[in-house]
N, C-alpha and C positions, 0 to 999 in steps of 0.2 A: 419198022420192026427192030427190036433190040436183040443183038446176038451176044450170048454169054459164053465165054471161053474159060474153062476151069483148069488151073494148074495146081497139081497136088505135090506137096513136098514131104519127104520121108521123115523129117524132124523139124522141130521148132527152130533149131539152129540153122538148118538149111533155108528155111523161110526168111529168117532174119538177115542172113548173108545175101540172099537174092534181092531182098527189098533194099538193103543198103546199096547194093550195086546199081539197082534201077534208079534210085534217087540220085546217086552220084552222076549217072548219065544225064538225068533231067537237069541237074544243076548247070551242066555245061551246054545245054541246048542253044543253038544259034538264035540270035535275035532277041527281041523283048518277049520273055515268056514267064509264066508263073507256075508255081507248084502249090497245090492245095494239100495241106497237111491235115490228117485226121487226129482226133484225140484218143483217149483211152490208153491202156497199157500195151496193146499189141504192137504198135509201131515204135515204141520207145527204144528197144534195143538197137534198131536200125538207126534211129536218130543219134543215139549215143555213140555208136560205132563210127558214124561219119564225123562226129564232132571231135573224135580223138586223133584223127589223121589229117594230113594235108587236105584242104577242101577247095580245089579249084572250082570256079563257077563263072558264068557269063556275067559281064558287068551290067547287064540289063535284066537281071533276075529279080523276080518278085515272089513273095511268099504270102499265102493267105491260109485261112483255116475253114474246115468244113462246118464247125460249130464251136460254141464256147459256152460253158456254164456261166451263169450270172454271179460270179464271185470276184473278189479282188484279183488283180493281175498277178499278185505274188502268192496266191493261194495254191496249195498243193493240188487242189481240184481243178485248177485252170489249165486248159490245154496250152495256152500261150506260155505259161510258166514252165510246164513240163518240157516244152520244146526249146527252152532258152539255151541249153548247151549247144544245140545245133545253130540257133540264131546267132549266138555270140561268136561261134566259130566262123560263120559266114560274114559277120561284121557288115551287114547291109545297112544302108542309110534308113532312117526311120520311115521315109516316104516309100520305101520298097517293101514294107511289111504291113499288110492290111490286117488289123486285129479288131476285135470287138472291144469297145471302150466301156468296160463294165462300171466305170466310175459315173457314167450317165444313168439316168432313169432307164428302165428296161426298154420301153418302147422307143425312146430316143436312141438308145444304143443300137437297136435293130435298124432304125432308119439311117443312122450314121454308117453302120456297116454296109447297108445296101448302097448308100451313096459312094462309099469307097470301092465296092465291087463294080458299080456302074462306071465310075471314072476309069477304072482299070480297063474294062472292056472297051470303053469309048476311045481310049488312048491307043488302041490297036494291040495291046498285049494279049498274046494267045495263052490260054490256060492249057498248058501242055500235058501235065500229069496231075491227077487228082486221086487222093487216097480216101477210102471210106472204110469204116468198121461195120460190124454186124452185131447187134445186141441179141441176147438170148430170147428176147421178146419179138425179134424181127425188125427192130427199128434200125435206122442208119442216120448218121449225123445226129441232129436232135429232132428228127421227124418220127413221131411215135404212133400217130393214128391217122385215120382218114380225115379228121377235122383239120389236122395240121396241113395235110396235102391240099385240102380245099382252100384254106386261108392263104396258102402259099402261091396260089394262081396269080400271075402277073407281077410277082415280086422276085427279087434276087436273094433276099434275106428276110426272115421273120422272127418275132419273139415267140417263144414256146414256153408253156408251163408243163414241165415234165411230170410223169407219173410218180416219181420219187419225191415230189414236193419242191424240187429246185426249179429255177427258171433258166432259160438258155436263149441264145440266138443261133439260128441255123441257116445255112444256105438252103435253097429251094430246088425242086426239080427243074425249074426254068434255068437256074444257074448251072446245075449239073449238066444240062444239055449242051452247055458251051465248052465243057471239058473235053479235050481231044482224046485223052487216054484215061479212062476211069477204072480204078482198081480197088476192089474189095480185098482187104487183107484180114484174114480170120484165123484166130488161134484161141486156145483156152477152152476150159471145160464148160459144159452146160449149154453149148450152142448148137448141138447136133440137130435138133428139130428145126431150128431156123435155117441152118445150113442146108439141110435136105430140101426145105421149101424153096430156098433160093436156087439151088441147082435144078429143081423141078420147074422153076420159073412160075411159081404159084402167084396168081394175080391177087390173092388176098394178103400177100406178104408186103408190108409197108416198104421194106428196103427195095424190093423188086419194082413196086409201083413208082418209087421215087426216081428210078433211072429209065423209065419208059421213053423219055425223049432222047436217049443216047443210042447211037447206032451200034457201038461196040462197047462191051463191058467185060472186064476180066475179074476172075475170082482166084485169089491165091490162098491156099489153105494148108495149114500144118496138119497132116493126116493123123498121126498117132493120138494126139490129144482129143480129137473129135470122133474117134472110134468109127472111122469109115475105111473101107478097103482101099489100100493104096494101089493106084494104077499109074504106070509110067506114060 
């Protein structure tokens, strides 16, 4: 059974600061560990804040991504590209960053990313912290519907054809179940209905179904933007 813990922040700035602090702690975790970054605009202020300051980290740190749009790696729509200030500040070796190689055909890119994730897990690297977003339609990573969840069975990553006409590569529920600390980070307008469904643990919500293999999941939400009553 999955336990969901919700942490509400009084402002977007408070959420950004707390996320930057949590990521900073994860960067210094002992031993070989990985952080799964999410895309979208919500985590970007935290990534940029970290990139501006001294950035100590463990020398066996790895970075990976929850999903990636099938666009060139230097596109503004690329999650990898958006996170480059943080990656450049970390100055990790290329072998320590698992990314979707969008220069490959889509199915090959998904298979290649799955091999990278499998190799990471097989090497004993623990996936310590994983970030996820929440779409207004209730999706997370690039898992949009029941068909995506069904195709994801037995895989660590799959190719996805998104409702907006773009393609993507996404991690799967099987991979998410390997993440020790899974954290939904939610801010921005238009997500109130999906957020309420997540808090209610609605079994019809794709984002909630995607994390059913996880024992503990956290939800961090910026309260004012989402029009929910603030509780300490």
